[in-house]
C-alpha positions, 0 to 999 in steps of 0.5 A: 097956582102952585100947590102948597107942600104939606107940613109934617109927616105925611106918611100916616095919611097916605097909610090911613088911605090905603087902610080905608080903601081897602076895608071899604072895598066890597071885593076885598071884604067878599074874598076875606069872608069867603076864605073864612067860611071855607076854613070854618067849613073844613074845620066843621067837617073835620069835627063832624067826621071826627065825632060821628058815630057809626052803628051796624047791625050784625047777625050771628048764630047761637052758637057764635053768640058768646064769642061775638059778644066778646069781640064786640066788647073789645071793638068798643075799646078800639073805636068808642064811636062805633056801635055794634049790635048783635042780632041773633039769626037761626042759620045761614039762610036767616041771615041772608034774609036779613041782609037782603031786607036790610034789616042787618048790615052784616053777618058774622059767623065762624068757620074752620079757617076763621071768622067771616064777615058777610055783607051785601056791598062791603063794610070796610071800617066794620071789618077793620074794627072786628079784624083788630078785635079778633086779633086782641082775642086770639093774642089774649088767648095765646098769652094766657095759655103761655102764662104771659101777656099780650104786651110780653108777646108783642114786644119783640115784634113792635116797630118804634119810629125814631126821628132825628129831628123831633118826634113822630107827632111833630114830624106830621104837624111840621109838614102841615103847619109848613104848608100853612106858613108857606101858602099864608105868605105866598097869598098874602105877598102876591095879593097885596103886592099886586095891590101895591104895584097896581095902586101906583101904576093907576096913580102914575096913569092918571097923573094924580101922583104929580099932584100928590108929589108936589104936596108931599115927599115921594118917600113918605108916599112910598112908606104910607103904601108899604105900612098900610098894605103890610098892616092889612097883610099881618091882620088878614094872616093872624085872622086866618091864623086864629081861626085855624088855631080855634078849628084845630082845638074844637076838631080834637088837636088842641094838644098841639097848640102848645107846639104850634104857638112858638113857631107861629110866633116866629113866622109872624116876625119873619112874615112882617120883615119879609113882607116889608121888604118885598112890598118896597120891591112891588111898589118899584114895579109899578113905578117902573110901569106907565100903564096897567098893561105894563105891570105884568112885565115889571113885576114878573121877577117878583112873582118868580121870587115869591113862588121861590119862597112858596116852593122851598116851603113846600119841597125843600128838605134836609141840607138844602132846606137848613141853608135856605132857612138863612137866605132871605127871603126863602128864610121867611118860611124855611126857618119857621118850618125848622122851628116846628120840627124842634132842635133848632138853637135860638142863635140860629133863629136870631141870626136868620131873622137878623140876616132877613132884617138886613135884606130888607134894609137894603131893598128899602133902601134901593127901592125907595131910590128907584121908586123916587126916580122912576115915579114922575117918569110917564113916557113908557116903561122905565128900565131898572138901570134908567131909574138908578141913573136918573136924577131926582 
């Protein structure tokens, strides 16, 4: 008995099947939830450490108390999360006794050579804050004697950093955001790409694809797989991005959200086009294999290509990255990274996106031909040449 061919577009059915299979997969849901827990935990830790207050009990003698109180006031202006409480001690022996029984965290005392902070096992944070307070107090005293201000005294000694691209904050931000872009694309392309390839070869190995091909056009099967997995990948990336942006806001980095929003939008556009392009090639990798054991060999070049995109985003700089921002598929990450840094004309961004769209059109066209001509061949692994030259 022959199987009637499906009437109407079949790709929405395949797409829904891909979405349903993934969204009901416990391993997928647990993995996504685990990643979110790690992300939330990271931002929670950053928020906690940024707002955590430190308290120190510092011993001083009566002779040093007045000056030490001035230093504590200056220290409060340097770091509002640190509280320093002065406790008067009679002499050095009393201070050491307070340190021994842990009533005191440190002993601040003045000597001919300057101030000394004594503690049992070191307190670098306290020493740093008090050191800055002492420097500020000495500078203010010298400025008063000279009839000027601390700012005027420091003007000729201040070092200002200038960046040819963006500014200091954007330069540091670009590194972090660029790493996030590159890593998100790497994870999505690799995870969902392998899923597509394995899904294709499993259907081929079980011969169920012969039944499906008798009912619907093969190109509709390919389109449904690509669109279904593209929606899943984009949804997962957007979920991570939203959690990351909320985490940045709660951790005190809300002022950077406006800087990130534009590049994030461009990254989503580049991600969609780039993922669809590579998804068609992952489907080809699965169709060339006849067993699941063959997928590693047929998908090897794609794995290298995805790693190239990752490394170009992490390590390429200067002219090299500028060139890669126009070369698909490395432009998926390289161009949004340049947008984060600023000073990229919109015409260059649109040109890069246009080249990526052209690349996607070529890969989809070539991929559809290879996929269609190799999918029903089950007698061993199919070479690219054999698939290309084969008849439908």
